[in-house]
Every structure is written in C-alpha cells, then in structure tokens.
C-alpha angles and dihedrals in degrees: 000000000000121000121205120223115236112242119245091209097090098062092043090053092049091052094049091050091050092051091049091051093048089049091049093050091048093049090049091050091048089050091051090049092050092049091051093050092048091049090051092049091050092047089050093051091048091048091049092050091048089051090051092050092049088052093049091047089051090051094051091052091052096251129130111245116248117262117249118257118252112271097216095050093226121126111225097190090229120116112241118252113262111262127212116259112272116247126207089233090071093063121095120228102203121122132058092248092057093044091052090049092053089047090053090049091053095047091048091048091051094044092051091043087232101170095184093054092045090054093046091051092050089049092052094045092048088064095049124094113273096262128150092258092054094052091046092055094044090049089051092051092044095053103034105032113105090199113097096209095051093043095049093045091051091048090049090048091055095043094054131203094303092068093078097056096091093141095059125219100300114096121242117249117264092246093052092043088069088076116098097260117179130029109001097171129019096199127166123339090222095044134098114279122221135200119199107199120195121197112247093227091061091048093053094047089066094222105196090215095051096087093054093043090053091050090051090050094050091048090049093052090050090051094048091052116023090175092054125149126217118343121198135184114213138171111243114233117234092235094056090054094044092053092056114061091188088070096048093104123072119253144078118305132195108203121202135169103245089200090071115063095198090056090051091051092050092048087053091054090050093046089052094056092045090054090050091052092052101255122147110219147156130224120225138177112251120230133213131043119346118271108197121211090006134108131186129210120194119202118193108160121193 
C-alpha cells in the first residue's frame, strides 16, 4: 500500500498571507497617523495666521492685543511683567491666509473711508520687505485711498528713496546754492504737495532775475492753493529733462497725471492763478508712476 506525503506548501502559504495582511494593516495605520499629523499641523498654521490677523486688526483699531493664556493652566498669583506695546512691523506676512486677511483689512479700510486704518496699514507695509504682495497693497492704498496722507505716504513708499534725487549727483554751483533749495513751506499734512524744479542750466547761468522769478512763482503757488501741503524747490537734473521731449523747449511747465481727474482739476486751478499773475506756461502730462496729491512745476527760462 502506497502512502502519499502531505505537502508543506499549505502552512507556508498561510504564514505568507498572514504576514502580508499584517504589513498592509500596519501601513494603513501609519498612513492614517501621518494624515492626522498633517491635518493637525495645517490647523495649527491656520490658527496661528488667524491669531496674527486678529492682532494686526487690533493694532489698526488702536487696541492692545490680548495677552496669550498661560500654557500650563496654573495661576501663579504674580502679576505678569509689563510688555512693550506691540508694533505692526513685528508681524510676519508670509502665508496666503495672512495675505488674504491683510487684503480684506485694506479693502475694508478703503470702503469705510477709515483714514486711521489706512495710515496704519501703510505704516505697517512700509517696514516690510519689498515683495510683490507689499507693492500690490501699497498700490491699492495709493490709488484707492481718499485720505491724502495715506495716499501720499503709500506713493512715497512705492517710489523709494531715489525719487527725491531730482538734481542728480553733480553739486550745484555756490552762487546757485544760495537759493532756498529744499522745503520752503511745510503746509498742511493733508494738502496738495508741490515741487518747483529749476533747470540746472538756468541755475549755473547766474541769471540776476532768477531769484525774484522763483519768489514770484512760490507766491503764486501759495495764492493758488492756500491750503497747500509741502512746497519744495529743487534743481532739475539734465537727464530728467533729456528723457522727456515735452520739456525740451524753455519755459514754465505744469505737469499733471491725466489719468487722475482730481490732479487735472488741481493743475487747472494752479494754471488759472499763474495766468492771473502774468506767467507764460505750458501744461504737460506727467510720466512715470502716479504721485497722488502732488504736482510738479518745471521752470527752464531762456
């Protein structure tokens, strides 16, 4: 009688299947754990950015942000040490959630015509790194703010420090330097600002009538706008005139951004006074970035 040997393949296959099942269950549990950790991290990041937005909103409203609760939950009975007032410049601006929140705050401040919030936002953005989001927010506040101070401040932040170098690097002659260059009138913070730019060639010619003509021009500006802001006298660099063919001919020019109706209207008021005071002048469209609540006059006598 022949006996058949039992095959050992059955138990080995069962063990292999069991190992595969255990591995699959372990891998699935590990994946679930990773997903839970990722979700917790994302929720924590969103909560932190929401806290930062609330802190920024409180700062814009002139309130002191609330102090964080103790992490250990134990009251010590000791009053916390006084902390310095928080500043908007200490807040980060990374993260889409935070950027959308700042955008919402800016749109709300513009829609409500809240000058205090607009100025606070500009001040916050001025101190941030020059990234696209910062420029976008400053452009929004420059172009849509109806508050002269916030609009001018945002425009100056976008222009940067190089915008004030109208005279170029070459020093002005000693005779010409006797003119009152720089700010000749502080004016109102919320008034229109004016730059009176004098061609360098006229300054270096030492025209004896130049000083009296500049004095007449400054007086005419003040008469045209009694509620004016800052008025500055500057030397016009040769490169700025050479780059603009509209200023090639000698004379007095009133420059206005034709894209901004309020600027065109203000230039018309100034031109009306100049005509009344006997000045011959030309009006030209200004080029470059918008400069809200600001007009420039260029004087290049023959």
